[in-house]
C-alpha positions, 0 to 999 in steps of 0.5 A: 162193480170195479172197472177200468176204462181208457182209450186206444185211439179214438176207441174206449175200451173197458176191462172188468174182473173175471167175475163180469170179464163179459161186460167189457168186450160188451161195452167196447164192442156192442155198446161203444160210444153210442150215447143214444143207446146208452140213454135207451138202456138207462131209461130201460133200466128205470123202467125195470126198477120201477116195476113198469117193464118185466125184462129187456132183451137187445140182441147186439152183433156179437152178444146179447144183453138180457135185463130183468128186475133183479139182474143184467147178463150178457151172452156171446152168440156162439154160447147161445147155440143151445140157449136153455142150457147156457142160461141154466149153467150156474158155472162157467169154465174160465174160458168161458168167462169172456163170453157170458156174465152177470151182475145185479141190475143196479150194479149194471146201471152204475156201470152204465153210469161209468161208461157214460161219463167216461165217453162223455168226458 
């Protein structure tokens, strides 16, 4: 998954392509440089990939992260007013692309590893 990371002062910033644009604010604002949370998420992903766990949901301040054995999805709380409609909607409006996005679980794992390396370096 393509990504761009940089610092503004001491704050790590992430930007991703339009299809995964929502992961940028999620990494930047929800995860930040929380190394413990990153390690926890990487452990959860390993459990999902091995079949030891079926799904995982993490409520952040502004967004929720939903993981299952196949994919990762981030959704802004503002879009979850009618959660069933949001989760079943296959096409996003362009103005929603920064509020909801998804990717394969292994792609998400690679993104987290890249973010971990970036904030640790």
